[in-house]
C-alpha positions as CSV (number, residue, x, y, z in Angstrom):
1,M,127.4,194.6,82.5
2,E,131.2,195.3,82.4
3,D,132.7,196.4,79.2
4,V,135.7,193.6,78.9
5,P,138.5,194.6,76.3
6,Q,138.9,192.3,73.5
7,P,142.3,191.2,71.9
8,A,142.7,192.6,68.3
9,D,141.4,190.3,65.4
10,E,144.7,190.1,63.8
11,P,148.4,189.5,64.9
12,Y,150.0,192.5,66.5
13,S,153.3,194.0,65.3
14,T,156.5,195.4,66.7
15,G,155.6,199.0,68.1
16,D,152.1,197.9,68.7
17,E,150.7,199.6,72.1
18,V,148.9,197.1,74.0
19,M,147.5,196.5,77.7
20,V,148.2,193.5,79.4
21,Y,144.6,192.0,80.6
22,V,144.7,188.5,82.4
23,A,142.7,186.9,85.2
24,E,143.3,187.6,88.6
25,D,144.4,183.8,89.0
26,D,146.6,183.9,86.1
27,P,150.3,183.2,86.8
28,D,151.2,186.7,85.2
29,A,148.3,188.6,87.1
30,R,151.1,190.9,88.6
31,H,151.1,192.6,84.9
32,H,147.5,193.0,84.5
33,G,146.5,196.7,83.3
34,K,150.4,197.4,82.7
35,T,150.7,199.2,78.8
36,G,153.5,198.9,76.7
37,I,154.9,198.1,73.4
38,V,155.4,195.3,71.5
39,V,159.1,194.6,71.0
40,D,159.5,191.0,69.9
41,I,157.2,188.3,68.4
42,S,157.3,184.5,68.5
43,Q,154.9,181.9,66.6
44,D,154.4,178.2,67.7
45,A,152.2,175.5,66.5
46,L,149.6,176.0,69.1
47,S,146.8,176.8,66.2
48,T,147.3,173.4,65.0
49,E,146.0,172.2,68.3
50,T,143.3,174.6,68.8
51,G,142.0,175.7,65.4
52,R,142.5,179.4,66.3
53,E,145.4,181.2,64.1
54,L,146.1,183.7,66.6
55,D,146.8,181.0,69.4
56,S,150.2,180.8,67.7
57,H,151.2,184.3,68.3
58,S,153.2,185.4,71.8
59,Y,154.8,188.7,72.2
60,K,157.2,190.5,74.5
61,I,156.4,194.1,75.6
62,E,158.4,197.0,77.0
63,V,157.0,198.8,79.8
64,D,158.3,202.2,80.8
65,S,161.5,201.1,78.7
66,E,162.0,197.9,80.2
67,E,160.9,194.7,78.6
68,L,158.8,192.7,80.9
69,D,160.4,188.8,81.5
70,V,157.1,187.3,80.3
71,W,155.9,186.1,76.8
72,F,152.1,187.0,76.5
73,R,149.8,185.1,74.1
74,H,147.9,186.8,71.7
75,R,144.6,186.8,74.2
76,D,146.5,188.1,77.1
77,L,146.7,191.5,75.5
78,V,144.4,194.0,74.1
79,P,144.9,197.4,72.0
80,N,145.7,200.0,74.4
81,A,143.0,202.7,74.0
82,D,144.7,205.4,75.9
């Protein structure tokens, strides 16, 4: 059985190293496996609908000194294990 990486149990902070981990059919699948640093954080009210506090967190990450043009939800990122 494959060991699937899991998102952190608490929100990421600016400067945290993360890896994009999304499904093949995700619209942002071209970024799957990229590692970078959290450079911006946003919060919305999604958690009021889902009941999961971390669902409200979205992140911009920088990969190889370039900020990606996508906001990733907490569930789309995992701590970088490298």
